[in-house]
C-alpha positions in Angstrom: 7.0 -28.0 51.0 9.3 -31.0 50.2 11.6 -31.2 47.2 9.4 -33.9 45.6 6.3 -31.7 45.9 8.2 -28.8 44.2 9.4 -31.0 41.4 5.9 -32.5 41.0 4.5 -28.9 40.7 7.2 -28.0 38.2 6.4 -31.0 36.0 2.7 -30.1 36.2 3.3 -26.5 35.1 5.5 -27.7 32.3 2.7 -29.9 31.1 0.2 -27.1 31.3 2.5 -24.8 29.4 3.2 -27.3 26.5 1.3 -27.0 23.3 -1.4 -29.7 22.8 -0.6 -30.6 19.2 -2.9 -33.6 19.2 -5.8 -31.6 20.6 -5.1 -28.9 18.1 -5.1 -31.4 15.2 -8.4 -32.8 16.3 -9.8 -29.3 16.6 -8.8 -28.7 13.0 -10.4 -31.9 11.9 -13.5 -30.9 13.7 -13.9 -27.8 11.6 -13.1 -29.4 8.2 -16.3 -27.9 6.8 -14.9 -24.4 7.6 -11.8 -25.2 5.5 -13.9 -26.4 2.6 -16.1 -23.3 2.8 -13.1 -20.9 3.1 -11.4 -22.5 0.1 -14.6 -22.5 -1.9 -15.2 -18.8 -1.1 -11.5 -18.1 -2.0 -11.9 -19.8 -5.4 -15.1 -17.9 -6.1 -13.4 -14.6 -5.3 -10.4 -15.6 -7.4 -12.6 -16.4 -10.3 -14.4 -13.1 -9.9 -11.2 -11.2 -9.8 -9.8 -13.0 -12.9 -13.0 -12.4 -14.8 -13.7 -8.8 -13.7 -10.2 -7.4 -13.5 -8.9 -5.8 -16.7 -5.8 -7.2 -18.4 -2.5 -5.5 -17.4 0.2 -5.1 -20.0 3.9 -4.1 -19.8 5.6 -2.8 -23.0 9.2 -1.6 -23.3 11.5 0.3 -25.6 15.2 0.7 -25.9 17.1 4.0 -26.4 20.8 4.7 -26.7 22.9 7.6 -25.3 25.9 8.4 -27.5 28.2 11.4 -28.0 27.4 11.9 -31.7 30.0 14.3 -33.1 28.8 16.7 -35.7 30.4 15.8 -39.1 30.8 19.5 -40.0 32.7 20.2 -36.8 36.4 19.9 -37.4 39.5 21.5 -36.0 39.4 24.1 -38.8 35.9 25.3 -37.8 36.4 28.9 -36.6 33.4 28.9 -34.3 33.9 26.7 -31.2 31.0 24.8 -29.6 30.9 22.7 -26.5 29.2 19.5 -27.4 29.6 17.7 -24.0 30.0 14.0 -23.6 28.4 10.8 -22.5 29.9 10.9 -19.0 27.2 11.5 -16.4 24.5 11.7 -19.2 23.0 8.3 -18.4 22.2 9.2 -14.8 20.8 12.6 -15.9 18.7 11.1 -18.6 17.2 8.4 -16.2 16.2 11.2 -13.8 14.9 13.5 -16.6 12.5 10.8 -17.8 10.8 10.7 -14.4 10.7 14.4 -13.8 7.4 16.3 -13.7 8.5 18.8 -16.3 9.3 16.1 -18.9 6.1 14.1 -18.2 4.0 17.3 -18.4 5.3 17.8 -22.0 4.5 14.2 -22.9 1.0 14.2 -21.4 0.2 17.6 -23.0 1.4 16.4 -26.4 -0.7 13.3 -26.3 -3.7 14.9 -24.6 -3.9 12.1 -22.1 -6.0 14.3 -19.9 -8.9 13.4 -22.2 -10.1 9.9 -21.4 -12.2 7.9 -23.9 -14.4 5.2 -22.4 -16.8 2.5 -23.6 -19.0 0.0 -21.7 -17.2 -3.2 -20.9 -18.5 -6.5 -19.5 -18.7 -5.2 -16.0 -17.7 -1.6 -16.1 -16.5 1.2 -18.4 -13.0 0.6 -19.9 -10.4 2.7 -21.5 -11.2 3.0 -25.3 -8.1 4.9 -26.4 -7.8 4.5 -30.2 -10.9 2.3 -30.1 -13.4 5.0 -30.8 -14.5 6.1 -34.3 -14.0 9.7 -33.3 -11.7 12.1 -31.6 -12.5 15.4 -29.9 -10.6 18.7 -30.3 -11.0 20.8 -27.2 -10.6 24.5 -26.7 -7.7 24.5 -24.2 -8.4 28.1 -23.2 -11.8 27.1 -21.8 -12.6 25.3 -18.6 -13.7 21.6 -18.7 -15.5 19.7 -16.0 -13.3 17.2 -14.2 -14.1 13.6 -13.5 -17.6 13.6 -15.0 -18.5 11.1 -17.7 -20.0 12.8 -20.7 -21.9 10.4 -23.0 -21.8 10.5 -26.8 -24.4 8.5 -28.6 -24.3 8.4 -32.4 -27.7 8.8 -34.1 -26.1 8.4 -37.6 -22.8 9.1 -39.2 -23.5 12.9 -39.2 -25.3 13.5 -35.9 -24.7 12.5 -32.3 -26.2 13.2 -28.9 -24.4 14.5 -25.9 -25.9 13.3 -22.6 -25.0 13.4 -19.0 -26.5 14.0 -15.6 -25.5 16.6 -13.0 -26.6 16.2 -9.4 -24.9 19.3 -8.1 -25.1 22.9 -9.2 -21.3 23.4 -8.9 -18.3 21.4 -10.1 -14.5 21.6 -10.3 -13.0 22.3 -13.7 -9.6 22.9 -15.3 -8.2 25.1 -18.0 -5.6 23.0 -19.9 -3.9 26.0 -21.3 -2.5 27.4 -18.0 -3.6 24.3 -15.9 -5.6 26.5 -13.5 -8.7 25.2 -11.8 -11.9 26.8 -10.7 -15.4 26.0 -9.7 -18.1 26.4 -12.4 -21.9 26.3 -12.5 -23.6 23.2 -13.9 -27.1 22.6 -15.3 -28.6 20.2 -12.7 -30.6 17.2 -13.8 -30.5 15.3 -17.1 -28.7 16.9 -20.0 -29.5 15.8 -23.6 -28.6 17.7 -26.8 -28.0 16.8 -30.4 -25.1 18.1 -32.5 -23.6 17.7 -36.0 -20.2 16.2 -36.5 -17.6 19.0 -36.9 -19.8 21.5 -35.1 -18.2 23.5 -32.3 -19.9 22.7 -29.1 -19.9 25.4 -26.4 -21.4 24.3 -23.1 -21.1 25.6 -19.6 -18.9 22.6 -18.7 -16.9 22.0 -21.8 -16.1 23.3 -25.3 -15.0 20.9 -28.1 -15.4 19.8 -31.7 -16.0 16.1 -32.6 -14.3 14.7 -35.7 -14.8 11.3 -37.3 -11.5 9.4 -37.8 -10.4 8.6 -41.3 -11.8 5.2 -42.4 -13.8 4.8 -39.2 -17.2 3.1 -39.3 -19.9 4.8 -37.3 -22.6 2.5 -36.0 -25.9 4.2 -35.2 -26.8 3.8 -31.5 -23.3 3.1 -30.4 -22.3 4.9 -27.1 -19.0 6.2 -25.9 -17.9 8.4 -23.0 -15.3 11.1 -22.5 -14.0 12.3 -19.2 -11.6 15.1 -18.5 -9.0 14.3 -15.9 -6.9 16.4 -13.5 -3.8 17.2 -15.5 -1.5 17.1 -12.4 -2.9 13.7 -11.4 -2.4 12.2 -14.8 1.2 13.5 -15.0 1.9 12.2 -11.5 0.6 8.7 -12.4 2.9 8.4 -15.5 5.8 10.0 -13.5 5.5 7.2 -11.0 4.6 4.5 -13.5 7.4 4.7 -16.0 10.4 2.5 -15.3 13.9 3.4 -16.5 16.9 1.2 -16.0 20.2 0.3 -17.9 19.8 -2.6 -20.3 22.7 -4.4 -18.7 25.8 -3.8 -16.7 28.0 -4.0 -19.8 25.7 -1.6 -21.8 25.1 1.2 -19.4 24.5 3.7 -22.2 21.5 1.7 -23.4 18.4 2.3 -21.4 15.2 0.2 -21.1 12.0 2.2 -20.8 8.9 0.2 -19.6 5.4 1.1 -18.7 2.4 -0.9 -17.5 -1.3 -0.2 -18.1 -4.6 -1.6 -19.3 -4.5 -0.2 -22.9 -1.5 -1.3 -25.0 -2.0 1.4 -27.6 -1.8 4.1 -24.9 1.4 2.6 -23.5 3.0 2.4 -26.9 2.2 6.0 -27.8 3.4 7.2 -24.4 6.8 5.4 -24.6 7.5 6.6 -28.1 6.4 10.2 -27.3 8.5 10.3 -24.2 11.6 9.2 -26.2 10.8 11.8 -29.0 10.4 14.7 -26.6 13.5 13.6 -24.7 15.5 13.6 -27.9 14.2 17.0 -29.0 15.0 18.5 -25.5 18.5 17.1 -25.7 19.0 18.5 -29.2 17.7 21.8 -28.1 20.1 21.8 -25.2 23.0 20.7 -27.4 22.2 23.6 -29.9 21.8 26.2 -27.3 25.4 27.6 -27.6 25.2 27.7 -31.4 21.7 29.3 -31.3 23.0 32.1 -29.1 25.9 32.6 -31.4 23.7 32.9 -34.5 21.5 35.4 -32.6 24.5 37.5 -31.7 25.8 37.5 -35.3 22.4 38.4 -36.7 22.2 41.4 -34.3 25.7 42.5 -35.5 24.8 41.9 -39.1 22.0 44.3 -38.8 24.3 47.1 -37.8 26.9 46.2 -40.5 24.3 46.0 -43.2 22.8 49.3 -42.3 26.2 51.0 -42.3 27.1 49.4 -45.6 23.9 50.7 -47.2 24.5 54.2 -45.9 28.1 54.2 -47.3 26.8 52.8 -50.6 24.2 55.6 -50.8 27.0 58.1 -50.0 29.2 56.8 -52.8 26.4 56.9 -55.3 25.5 60.4 -54.3 29.2 61.4 -54.6 29.6 59.9 -58.1 26.6 61.8 -59.3 27.9 65.1 -58.1 31.6 64.6 -59.1 33.5 63.3 -62.1 35.5 60.0 -62.0 39.0 60.6 -60.8 42.2 59.2 -62.0 44.1 58.8 -58.8 47.8 57.9 -58.8 48.4 54.1 -58.3 50.8 54.7 -55.5 48.2 56.7 -53.6 45.6 54.0 -54.3 47.9 51.5 -52.6 48.3 53.8 -49.6 44.5 54.1 -49.4 44.3 50.3 -49.5 46.7 50.0 -46.6 44.6 52.6 -44.7 41.5 50.4 -45.4 43.3 47.4 -44.0 44.2 49.3 -40.8 40.6 50.5 -40.5 39.5 46.9 -40.8 41.9 45.9 -38.0 40.7 48.8 -36.0 37.1 47.8 -36.5 37.9 44.2 -35.5 39.7 45.4 -32.4 36.8 47.7 -31.5 34.3 44.8 -32.0 36.5 42.6 -29.7 36.5 45.4 -27.1 32.8 45.8 -27.4 32.2 42.1 -27.0 34.5 41.9 -24.1 32.8 44.9 -22.4 29.4 43.3 -22.9 30.7 39.9 -21.7 32.3 41.5 -18.6 29.1 43.4 -17.8 27.0 40.2 -18.4 29.2 38.2 -16.0 29.0 40.8 -13.3 25.2 41.4 -13.5 23.6 38.2 -14.7 23.2 34.7 -13.3 22.0 32.8 -16.3 25.1 32.1 -18.4 23.5 29.9 -21.0 23.0 32.8 -23.5 26.6 33.8 -24.0 27.6 33.9 -27.7 30.9 32.3 -28.9 33.9 34.7 -28.7 35.1 33.5 -32.0 32.0 35.0 -33.6 33.8 38.5 -33.3 37.3 37.1 -34.0 38.5 36.5 -30.5 40.9 33.6 -30.8 42.5 33.9 -27.3 42.5 30.3 -26.0 41.8 31.3 -22.4 38.7 33.3 -23.2 37.3 30.8 -25.7 37.9 27.9 -23.2 36.5 29.7 -20.2 33.3 30.9 -22.0 32.8 27.3 -23.2 33.2 25.9 -19.7 30.9 28.5 -18.1 28.2 27.9 -20.7 28.5 24.1 -20.3 28.3 24.4 -16.5 25.3 26.8 -16.8 23.5 24.3 -19.1 24.2 21.5 -16.6 22.8 23.7 -13.8 19.7 24.5 -15.8 19.1 20.7 -16.3 19.8 19.9 -12.6 17.3 22.6 -11.4 14.5 20.4 -12.8 15.7 17.4 -10.8 16.7 18.7 -7.4 15.6 21.4 -5.1 17.3 24.8 -4.9 20.0 24.8 -2.2 21.0 21.2 -2.7 24.7 20.1 -2.5 24.8 19.4 -6.3 23.7 22.9 -7.2 26.0 24.4 -4.7 28.9 22.4 -6.2 28.0 23.6 -9.7 27.7 27.2 -8.6 31.1 27.0 -7.0 32.6 25.7 -10.3 30.9 28.4 -12.3 32.1 31.2 -9.9 35.6 29.9 -10.0 35.7 29.8 -13.8 34.0 33.2 -13.9 36.7 34.8 -11.8 39.4 33.3 -14.0 37.6 34.7 -17.1 37.3 38.2 -15.6 41.0 38.3 -15.0 41.7 37.1 -18.5 39.3 39.8 -19.9 41.2 42.5 -18.0 44.5 41.5 -19.5 43.0 41.0 -23.0 41.5 44.5 -22.9 44.9 46.0 -22.3 46.4 44.0 -25.1 43.7 45.0 -27.6 43.9 48.6 -26.5 47.7 48.6 -27.2 47.0 47.1 -30.6 44.3 49.7 -31.3 46.7 52.5 -30.5 49.3 51.1 -32.8 46.7 50.8 -35.6 45.6 54.4 -35.1 49.2 55.6 -35.2 49.9 53.8 -38.4 46.7 55.0 -39.9 47.5 58.7 -39.1 50.9 58.4 -40.9 49.3 57.0 -44.0 46.5 59.6 -44.0 49.1 62.3 -44.0 50.5 61.0 -47.3 47.1 61.4 -48.9 46.8 65.0 -47.7 48.6 66.1 -50.9 45.5 65.2 -53.0 42.7 67.5 -53.7 39.9 67.5 -51.1 37.4 65.8 -53.5 39.8 63.0 -54.3 40.6 62.5 -50.6 36.8 62.3 -49.9 36.4 59.8 -52.7 39.1 57.5 -51.4 37.7 57.8 -47.9 34.2 56.8 -49.0 35.7 54.0 -51.1 37.6 52.7 -48.1 34.5 52.7 -45.9 32.6 50.9 -48.7 35.2 48.2 -49.0 35.5 47.9 -45.2 31.7 47.5 -44.8 31.5 45.0 -47.5 34.4 42.9 -46.1 32.9 43.0 -42.6 29.5 42.0 -44.0 31.1 39.1 -45.8 33.0 37.9 -42.7 29.8 38.0 -40.6 27.8 36.2 -43.3 30.5 33.5 -43.5 30.5 33.0 -39.8 26.7 32.8 -39.6 26.6 30.3 -42.5 29.2 28.3 -40.7 27.3 28.3 -37.4 24.0 27.5 -39.2 25.5 24.5 -41.1 27.0 23.1 -37.9 23.7 23.5 -36.1 21.6 22.0 -39.0 23.9 19.0 -39.2 23.8 18.4 -35.4 21.9 15.3 -34.1 20.6 14.4 -30.7 22.8 12.1 -28.5 19.6 10.1 -27.8 18.6 7.6 -30.5 16.0 4.9 -30.6 17.2 1.3 -30.8 13.8 -0.4 -30.5 10.7 1.7 -30.5 7.7 0.5 -28.4 5.3 -1.6 -30.4 2.3 -3.8 -29.8 3.4 -7.2 -31.1 0.6 -9.2 -29.4 2.3 -9.9 -26.0 3.1 -8.1 -22.9 0.3 -9.5 -20.7 1.4 -9.6 -17.0 -1.9 -9.6 -15.2 -4.1 -10.8 -13.8 -2.1 -13.9 -12.9 -5.0 -16.3 -12.9 -2.9 -19.3 -11.7 -1.4 -17.2 -8.9 -4.8 -15.9 -7.9 -6.2 -19.5 -7.6 -3.1 -20.6 -5.7 -3.5 -17.6 -3.4 -7.2 -18.5 -2.8 -6.1 -22.1 -1.9 -3.4 -20.9 0.5 -5.6 -18.2 2.1 -8.6 -20.6 2.2 -6.5 -23.2 4.0 -4.3 -21.1 6.3 -6.9 -18.5 7.1 -9.1 -20.8 9.1 -6.0 -22.6 10.4 -4.7 -19.4 11.9 -8.1 -18.5 13.2 -8.5 -21.9 14.8 -4.9 -21.6 16.2 -5.7 -18.2 17.8 -8.9 -19.4 19.2 -7.2 -22.6 20.5 -4.5 -20.5 22.2 -6.9 -18.0 23.6 -9.4 -20.7 24.7 -9.2 -21.2 28.5 -12.0 -23.7 28.7 -11.7 -27.4 29.5 -12.9 -29.5 26.6 -11.8 -33.1 27.2 -10.0 -35.4 29.6 -6.6 -34.6 28.0 -6.9 -31.0 29.1 -7.4 -32.2 32.7 -4.5 -34.7 32.5 -2.1 -32.0 31.4 -3.2 -29.5 34.1 -3.7 -31.7 37.1 -2.8 -35.0 38.6 -6.0 -35.3 40.6 -7.9 -38.4 39.2 -11.1 -38.4 37.3 -13.6 -40.4 39.2 -16.4 -40.5 36.6 -18.1 -39.1 33.5 -21.6 -37.9 33.3 -23.2 -37.4 30.0 -25.6 -34.7 28.9 -29.2 -35.8 29.4 -32.4 -33.8 28.7 -35.0 -34.4 31.4 -37.8 -32.4 33.0 -36.0 -32.4 36.4 -32.8 -33.6 38.1 -34.1 -37.0 39.2 -32.6 -38.9 36.4 -31.4 -41.9 38.5 -34.9 -42.4 40.0 -37.0 -41.7 36.9 -34.6 -43.0 34.1 -32.7 -45.8 35.8 -31.8 -47.5 32.5 -30.2 -44.4 31.0 -26.5 -44.1 30.5 -26.4 -41.1 32.8 -28.0 -43.1 35.7 -25.4 -45.8 35.1 -22.6 -43.2 35.3 -23.8 -42.1 38.8 -23.9 -45.7 39.9 -20.3 -46.1 38.5 -19.3 -43.0 40.6 -21.0 -44.7 43.7 -18.9 -47.8 43.1 -15.6 -45.8 42.6 -16.2 -43.9 45.9 -16.0 -47.2 47.8 -12.2 -47.3 47.1 -11.9 -44.0 49.0 -13.9 -45.1 51.9 -12.0 -48.4 52.4 -8.9 -46.3 53.1 -10.6 -44.1 55.6 -11.0 -45.3 59.2 -13.9 -43.1 60.4 -16.7 -44.2 62.6 -20.3 -43.7 61.4 -21.5 -42.7 58.0 -19.4 -41.5 55.1 -19.6 -38.0 53.8 -19.3 -36.7 50.3 -18.8 -33.0 49.6 -19.8 -31.9 46.1 -18.5 -28.6 44.8 -17.5 -26.8 41.6 -15.8 -23.6 40.4 -18.8 -21.5 39.6 -22.6 -21.8 39.3 -24.1 -23.7 36.4 -21.6 -26.6 36.2 -24.1 -29.2 37.5 -23.1 -29.4 41.1 -26.7 -29.7 42.4 -27.7 -32.1 39.6 -24.8 -34.4 40.6 -25.5 -34.1 44.4 -29.2 -35.1 43.9 -28.4 -38.1 41.7 -25.4 -39.4 43.7 -27.6 -39.2 46.8 -30.4 -41.0 44.9 -28.0 -43.7 43.7 -27.0 -44.5 47.3 -30.5 -44.4 48.6 -31.8 -46.8 45.9 -29.0 -49.2 46.8 -30.4 -49.4 50.3 -28.0 -47.0 52.0 -29.7 -44.6 54.5 -28.8 -41.4 52.9 -29.3 -37.7 53.6 -28.8 -34.8 51.2 -27.7 -31.7 52.9 -28.2 -28.4 51.1 -25.3 -26.2 52.3 -25.3 -23.7 49.4 -26.9 -21.1 51.7 -26.5 -18.2 49.1 -28.2 -19.9 46.2 -30.3 -22.9 47.3 -31.7 -25.3 44.6 -32.3 -28.8 45.8 -35.9 -28.3 47.2 -37.7 -27.9 43.9 -37.1 -31.4 42.6 -38.5 -32.9 45.8 -41.5 -30.5 46.1 -40.2 -29.2 49.5 -40.8 -25.8 50.9 -37.5 -24.0 51.4 -38.9 -21.7 54.1 -37.5 -24.0 56.8 -34.0 -25.5 56.5 -30.5 -25.9 58.0 -30.2 -22.1 58.6 -33.1 -22.4 61.1 -31.3 -25.2 62.8 -28.0 -23.2 63.0 -29.7 -20.2 64.6 -31.6 -22.4 67.1 -35.0 -21.6 65.6 -35.8 -25.2 64.7 -34.7 -28.6 65.8 -32.9 -31.0 63.5 -36.0 -33.2 63.2 -38.1 -30.2 62.2 -35.7 -29.3 59.3 -35.3 -32.9 58.1 -37.8 -33.9 55.4 -38.6 -37.4 54.0 -38.3 -37.5 50.2 -40.4 -39.8 48.0 -37.3 -41.9 47.4 -36.9 -44.7 49.9 -33.9 -44.2 52.3 -33.4 -40.6 51.2 -33.9 -37.6 53.6 -33.5 -34.0 52.7 -32.3 -31.0 54.7 -32.7 -27.9 52.6 -30.8 -24.7 53.2 -33.7 -22.6 54.3 -34.0 -18.8 54.1 -30.9 -17.0 52.8 -28.9 -15.6 55.9 -26.8 -12.4 56.0 -23.8 -14.4 57.4 -23.6 -17.8 55.7 -19.9 -18.3 56.2 -20.2 -17.6 60.0 -23.0 -20.1 60.3 -21.0 -22.9 58.6 -18.0 -22.2 60.8 -20.0 -22.4 64.0 -20.2 -25.2 66.5 -23.7 -26.1 65.3 -22.2 -27.4 62.1 -19.9 -29.7 63.9 -22.7 -31.0 66.1 -24.9 -31.5 63.0 -22.2 -33.6 61.3 -21.6 -35.7 64.4 -25.3 -36.4 64.7 -25.7 -37.3 61.0 -22.8 -39.7 61.0 -24.5 -41.6 63.7 -27.8 -41.9 62.0 -27.0 -42.1 58.3 -24.8 -44.3 56.1 -24.1 -41.6 53.5 -24.2 -37.8 53.9 -24.1 -35.8 50.7 -23.0 -32.2 51.1 -24.2 -29.9 48.3 -21.7 -27.1 49.0 -21.3 -23.6 47.5 -19.0 -23.1 44.4 -15.3 -23.2 45.4 -14.3 -20.6 42.9 -16.7 -17.9 44.3 -16.7 -18.3 48.1 -14.7 -19.9 50.8 -17.6 -21.9 52.3 -16.6 -25.1 50.6 -13.1 -25.0 52.2 -14.8 -24.7 55.6 -16.9 -27.7 54.9 -14.0 -29.8 53.5 -13.0 -30.8 57.1 -16.2 -32.8 57.3 -15.8 -34.5 53.9 -14.4 -38.0 53.6 -14.4 -37.6 49.8 -14.7 -34.4 47.8 -16.0 -34.3 44.2 -15.2 -31.3 42.1 -17.6 -31.0 39.2 -16.1 -30.0 35.9 -18.5 -29.1 33.1 -16.8 -29.6 29.7 -16.7 -26.6 27.4 -17.7 -24.4 30.4 -15.2 -24.7 33.3 -12.1 -22.6 33.0 -8.6 -24.2 33.0 -7.5 -21.7 35.6 -9.7 -23.3 38.2 -7.7 -26.4 38.2 -4.7 -24.4 39.3 -6.7 -23.4 42.4 -7.7 -27.0 43.1 -4.0 -28.1 42.7 -2.9 -25.5 45.1 -5.6 -26.3 47.7 -4.7 -30.0 47.5 -1.0 -29.3 48.0 -1.6 -27.3 51.1 -4.0 -30.0 52.5 -7.1 -27.8 52.4 -8.8 -30.3 50.1 -8.3 -34.1 50.8 -9.4 -37.1 48.8 -10.6 -34.9 46.0 -11.6 -36.3 42.6 -13.0 -34.8 39.4 -16.3 -35.6 37.9 -16.8 -34.6 34.3 -20.3 -33.3 33.5 -21.8 -32.9 30.1 -19.4 -35.4 28.7 -20.0 -36.4 25.1 -18.1 -39.1 23.3 -16.6 -38.0 20.0 -15.1 -40.4 17.6 -12.7 -37.7 16.3 -11.1 -37.5 19.8 -10.6 -41.2 20.2 -8.4 -40.6 23.2 -8.6 -39.5 26.8 -9.9 -40.9 30.0 -13.1 -42.9 29.7 -12.6 -44.2 26.2 -14.6 -47.4 26.2 -15.2 -46.8 29.9 -18.8 -45.6 30.5 -21.8 -47.5 29.3 -24.0 -45.9 26.8 -21.4 -44.1 24.6 -21.1 -46.6 21.9 -22.7 -49.5 20.1 -21.9 -51.7 23.1 -23.8 -49.7 25.5 -27.0 -49.4 23.4 -27.9 -53.0 24.2 -28.1 -52.3 27.9 -29.3 -48.7 28.3 -32.0 -46.5 27.1 -30.9 -44.3 24.1 -30.3 -40.8 25.4 -30.9 -39.2 22.0 -34.1 -38.9 20.1 -34.1 -41.0 17.0 -33.7 -38.8 13.9 -34.9 -39.4 10.4 -31.3 -40.3 9.3 -31.1 -42.9 12.1 -34.4 -44.5 10.9 -33.1 -44.5 7.3 -29.9 -46.2 8.4 -31.8 -48.9 10.2 -33.9 -49.7 7.2 -30.9 -49.9 4.9 -29.2 -52.2 7.4 -32.2 -54.5 7.5 -32.2 -54.8 3.8 
């Protein structure tokens, strides 16, 4: 193959691979009605969505996170509390607001697991705070899930409960412990009348209906209640609430927002979530103080009991004994002993606290319940600081447990810090115990010396002074504990949450975010336009069928010899029976065009035309019959040779029996004269194929075929070969050696583009010579306005109508146009 042939083939493939933008645009214009329909449907759907879809609102609130210092907590306050700080609190608060634990509290407090409904325009809608009643349920009982229970008011005092159960069993939930179970249901219609305020106990629910204050009950009005899965409701709000900093410069201010269909429901949820968050934060903040008060109260009980016992002892002693006049000096000694006993008791209290603290640290893992060391007078900085740090870290861990899974790196890091601080505190406790033990020994020694000085007194006076000291000691201890408890209570009472509301959620008439009607209409327009466009593009790219002359020009350089329009007739003899038709004229035009081929060929005898196609059904036989008829009617002695031995067709139109044909000649059963038939068309003879042979290819390749063609060239001017389809069998290639001109029939909207590649290849290799295309089923379309044959053939426009019969049956619209034009 030469370089020019290779380059020519490359150019052809490049053309075939290019996108036919012009053809695509005309394809789009052809389906303009589809675009109109798609856009119309899109607008109808958009209108339906805008009309049916409930309004969606977004409402927000603002909260602030500050480290609010208690006004009663000063440097002189004897009880130390760890108040924490803002650092890290913003992130924890943002996470806390979207935790399941927090949202469970909010949903439970608002009872959002009960849904109130009323009939809307198209469906039932949320009627929260829009009903004249509320129901109070028994949370310890099970309530049917997902079933609408109707409430119809008969008057302002009575109402009817109605519903319908199709199944005998249903899923229910106990809102006290959130457990679920399957319950039995009364199948069929359920109707029952009740009085307002009456407790309703049914197999599927238990509640009491109350009329709201100032509500107007309309007789006949209907509402519905539905019990929802508690976990599902919590999960929906957990995912729905949005928490983010108000701005980069105000990170301690958070914006809470929530979307939904009922604004009152959104407002209540946002305000409730803020309230519960604030209460939880205050509870956490007061935890250390609360534990200290509990510890003091437990100690006060023992001190108070001891004081009462000593007081009873003193009263009893006074009744039995006279009042003594004890020497002033000895009274002072007794006072000193009392002071030492107070120190001893304080030291023992410290040791007792330290022992309890040490045992607690070694045996417990929850360190949030440790009381303040200062509550028993321990002022050692190391102990106070360590206990404060451990408690703070334990509270942080308790909060973090709700946000992350056990075993996470954050919890491990906190556990490491707690253990490190605990080890330091245990060492401090050990050294402090030794110090207090030494102090206690010193006090006991001093006390013994002073008690020896009182031994000179009579026994009853010694007993009196001893009881008096215990009484004074108990009273003083009681006063100390009471003072510390009052101090802790005042600090706790004056404490405030670090979370404050800057702007509560409120319905001020705005907040509508959907449906976006303009966007829906715009989406309908875009989808309505681009949807069909993409569909047409896909079909255009996947379409492998030849539709017009431009397709052929892009895929092949083989010329188009003629165009044959679609014509409805009872048989294939259009040229003979409808000589004035445009189709008949197109065959005469093909006859004229073939003369240019024949002038270039120097062959003795008649001229041969081989007519083939890619597959059956493309009009090969139709074209063969009419081309042969056109030549015969022009005075040329013509013979039509049926060589499609596998699927013969040409005999029907000429009323010839196909039992005898060329096959009989090839096998020597009949002579050529016996298989040649005269047709009813002057100058046209027919040789049919005859019976279908088992070896058609071998017959066409035999010497009989060559002898036949040599004989026919001598006796006929034109030999038309109706050959088998080229795309199915190789018979046509065997016959091409006898063809002076080959016509490949292409049926528009039927023949595949890939077949032209086969024809191109056969032409390049020389297997097909002098080949041309004939376009069958051609239909002129004004929208195309381009391609081979524009203005070429007669009969495809106004110009041709003056010379040829109209191929189309005149319609009512055509008749109406004619009348209008005449007027």
